[in-house]
C-alpha distance (Angstrom), angle and dihedral (degrees) to the residues before:
residue distance angle dihedral
M1 . . .
R2 3.78 . .
G3 3.76 124.6 .
L4 3.77 93.4 23.1
L5 3.81 109.7 174.0
V6 3.78 124.1 -177.7
G7 3.79 121.4 -167.7
A8 3.77 110.7 -115.9
G9 3.79 93.6 -148.1
I10 3.78 93.1 73.5
F11 3.79 89.2 58.6
G12 3.79 94.8 60.1
V13 3.79 92.1 -119.8
G14 3.79 98.7 91.5
A15 3.79 93.2 120.2
Y16 3.79 91.9 56.3
L17 3.79 95.3 45.5
A18 3.80 93.0 44.9
R19 3.77 92.9 60.1
R20 3.79 96.3 36.7
K21 3.81 116.5 101.0
P22 3.79 129.4 -175.4
S23 3.77 108.3 -78.8
P24 3.81 116.9 -126.2
E25 3.80 87.6 -140.6
Q26 3.82 90.9 56.0
P27 3.83 107.1 42.8
V28 3.77 113.0 -163.3
L29 3.77 118.9 -121.9
D30 3.75 125.1 -124.1
E31 3.80 109.1 -138.2
A32 3.80 90.1 -131.4
A33 3.78 93.8 51.4
E34 3.77 119.9 105.6
P35 3.82 115.1 -122.0
E36 3.77 112.6 -108.3
P37 3.81 112.7 -106.1
A38 3.78 116.2 -106.0
E39 3.77 116.7 -116.3
E40 3.79 90.8 -127.5
P41 3.84 133.9 -0.2
T42 3.79 98.2 -104.3
G43 3.80 96.1 151.7
F44 3.78 140.6 -87.5
S45 3.77 120.8 -24.2
L46 3.77 134.3 167.9
G47 3.78 89.9 -160.4
Y48 3.79 94.9 -105.7
A49 3.81 102.7 55.9
P50 3.81 134.1 59.0
T51 3.76 115.7 -87.1
I52 3.78 118.5 -100.7
P53 3.80 118.9 -150.8
V54 3.80 108.3 -122.1
R55 3.80 100.3 -166.6
E56 3.79 95.5 70.8
A57 3.80 122.9 99.3
F58 3.79 112.9 -70.1
D59 3.80 110.4 -95.1
P60 3.83 116.2 -172.8
D61 3.81 89.7 -156.6
V62 3.81 88.4 63.1
W63 3.78 101.5 36.6
A64 3.82 102.2 35.8
S65 3.80 129.7 69.1
S66 3.79 130.7 -169.0
K67 3.80 88.5 -138.0
V68 3.79 129.0 50.6
T69 3.81 104.9 -84.4
P70 3.82 128.6 168.4
A71 3.82 113.4 -106.1
R72 3.79 94.0 14.1
F73 3.79 136.9 98.8
Y74 3.78 116.5 -106.8
P75 3.82 121.9 -157.4
V76 3.79 103.6 -136.0
R77 3.81 114.1 -129.2
K78 3.78 134.5 -154.9
G79 3.79 108.7 -77.8
D80 3.80 94.5 27.6
T81 3.78 118.8 128.4
I82 3.79 128.6 -177.5
P83 3.85 92.0 -110.3
K84 3.82 90.5 52.0
I85 3.80 91.7 48.2
A86 3.81 90.0 46.0
A87 3.81 91.6 52.8
R88 3.81 89.7 54.1
L89 3.79 89.9 49.6
V90 3.81 89.6 53.5
R91 3.80 90.3 51.2
E92 3.81 94.2 49.2
T93 3.80 91.5 47.3
A94 3.80 90.3 49.8
L95 3.81 91.3 50.5
D96 3.81 90.3 49.9
A97 3.80 89.6 50.2
A98 3.79 91.7 48.1
R99 3.81 91.8 51.2
G100 3.79 90.1 50.7
R101 3.81 89.7 54.0
K102 3.83 92.3 43.5
M103 3.79 93.0 -120.1
P104 3.84 113.5 175.5
K105 3.79 110.2 -93.4
D106 3.81 97.5 -119.5
T107 3.79 91.7 47.0
A108 3.81 90.7 46.6
R109 3.80 92.9 52.9
Q110 3.81 92.3 48.4
W111 3.80 91.0 47.2
A112 3.82 93.0 47.5
D113 3.81 92.6 47.0
Q114 3.80 91.1 52.8
L115 3.80 94.0 46.3
A116 3.81 90.6 50.1
R117 3.80 86.8 66.1
S118 3.81 93.8 54.1
H119 3.82 108.7 115.4
G120 3.79 91.3 -155.0
L121 3.79 94.5 53.6
I122 3.80 92.2 43.1
R123 3.79 90.0 53.4
Q124 3.81 90.8 51.0
A125 3.81 89.6 51.2
E126 3.82 91.5 47.1
D127 3.78 89.1 54.2
L128 3.81 91.7 52.4
I129 3.81 91.4 51.9
N130 3.80 97.8 42.2
L131 3.80 94.4 41.6
S132 3.79 95.0 48.0
G133 3.79 99.4 118.8
W134 3.80 92.7 -138.3
N135 3.81 94.9 50.2
D136 3.79 89.9 47.9
E137 3.80 92.7 46.9
V138 3.81 95.1 50.9
F139 3.82 105.0 28.1
G140 3.81 106.8 14.6
S141 3.78 114.6 123.7
P142 3.83 123.6 -154.1
A143 3.81 86.8 -159.2
L144 3.83 89.2 63.9
E145 3.79 99.2 40.4
R146 3.79 92.2 108.6
T147 3.82 89.0 64.1
G148 3.81 93.6 57.3
H149 3.78 121.7 84.1
H150 3.80 93.0 -131.5
G151 3.79 100.7 31.8
R152 3.81 93.8 -88.0
A153 3.80 127.5 105.7
V154 3.79 135.0 166.5
D155 3.81 118.5 -132.6
V156 3.82 106.0 -132.5
S157 3.81 94.7 -176.5
P158 3.85 120.7 110.4
V159 3.80 97.7 -94.9
H160 3.81 100.5 107.8
D161 3.78 139.1 95.1
D162 3.81 117.1 -99.2
I163 3.80 93.8 -94.1
A164 3.80 94.4 176.8
E165 3.81 90.0 57.7
Q166 3.80 92.0 46.9
L167 3.80 92.6 50.6
G168 3.80 91.5 45.5
R169 3.81 90.1 54.7
G170 3.78 90.9 50.0
D171 3.82 92.5 -111.0
T172 3.78 128.4 140.6
P173 3.82 109.6 -99.5
R174 3.80 115.1 -111.4
R175 3.78 126.5 -140.8
N176 3.81 111.5 -137.2
L177 3.80 98.7 -169.1
S178 3.79 124.9 92.5
A179 3.78 125.9 -139.4
D180 3.81 86.0 -89.5
G181 3.79 93.4 52.7
E182 3.81 94.3 -107.5
P183 3.84 122.8 131.3
T184 3.79 112.1 -97.7
N185 3.80 88.1 -157.5
P186 3.82 108.9 34.0
G187 3.79 90.5 -166.4
R188 3.80 93.6 72.0
R189 3.79 111.4 102.7
S190 3.82 107.6 174.5
R191 3.79 128.1 119.1
P192 3.81 119.9 -133.6
F193 3.78 121.9 -69.1
L194 3.77 86.0 -142.8
W195 3.79 124.4 -155.2
I196 3.82 111.4 -133.4
P197 3.81 107.3 -153.5
G198 3.80 118.6 -121.6
T199 3.80 103.6 -110.0
N200 3.80 125.0 -158.6
P201 3.83 111.6 -116.7
E202 3.80 93.2 -170.8
V203 3.80 91.6 59.2
F204 3.81 88.6 45.1
A205 3.81 89.7 54.4
A206 3.80 90.6 46.6
A207 3.81 90.2 55.3
M208 3.79 101.0 38.8
I209 3.83 102.4 32.8
D210 3.80 106.0 23.8
K211 3.82 92.1 35.2
K212 3.78 94.4 -132.4
E213 3.80 113.3 163.9
V214 3.78 97.5 -112.1
Q215 3.79 130.6 117.8
A216 3.79 106.6 -92.0
M217 3.81 99.5 -150.7
T218 3.79 105.8 55.9
C219 3.80 142.4 129.2
H220 3.80 91.5 -145.7
G221 3.79 111.9 134.0
V222 3.82 94.8 17.9
S223 3.79 115.8 98.9
W224 3.79 144.0 152.5
E225 3.78 122.7 -104.8
D226 3.80 90.9 -91.7
G227 3.80 91.1 55.0
S228 3.81 96.2 -106.4
S229 3.78 118.8 137.9
T230 3.80 123.8 -99.3
M231 3.80 86.1 -127.4
W232 3.81 78.2 89.0
P233 3.82 129.0 53.3
P234 3.82 118.1 -100.6
P235 3.81 119.4 -70.1
I236 3.83 91.5 -103.2
V237 3.83 85.0 70.9
T238 3.79 105.0 31.9
E239 3.80 94.8 48.3
R240 3.82 88.0 65.8
G241 3.79 92.7 64.2
V242 3.80 123.4 -152.6
I243 3.81 129.6 -80.4
H244 3.80 115.8 -138.2
G245 3.78 122.5 -149.7
């Protein structure tokens, strides 16, 4: 949903947002703008965190997180749903945006908690997760397509291979769902090792604080060293492909 604007007053932080102006040290990003080329391909960076080399061996301790975190894998747990995971992604993106704008911590938490209940933002985050080509390739279920906003939906039930184990061994991940969405090996009992797309907190701040008409939840302007989008996992994972069947 493009151009999503949410009034700050309903979040109880109107006074802060009213006096806050774009910081010259933190230029906002226009969604249509092209990201500036890096001087040298040193690794992955969101612009506010140290770079991480992506060509090293895959290490789950580096690339996975027990909580929903942008640009990390998340091991889905019992009780998780895509809308619940999406709401947590909205909250983490909002907190990242608030830190970038030096919002007071208590205000930032209140703001992020309120935004994580926004149906429009949650839907945007759901779309990022479901439409991530890697998530769709490994965990997407044709049987659930009607539940996705764009005809794509991830099956979070325990019917998948242990993808984290496969990646940790250096193997190619294997899809365990048929074209009908049924397990090809009924003995597999793992939930998705879900890729959480790397969202852009500066664009989020531009939409939700500066009121620019850009989509708040987006990966635009955040890419890996090879130029590929953080809608996808890092090249160390995607270059392995996916085995079907």
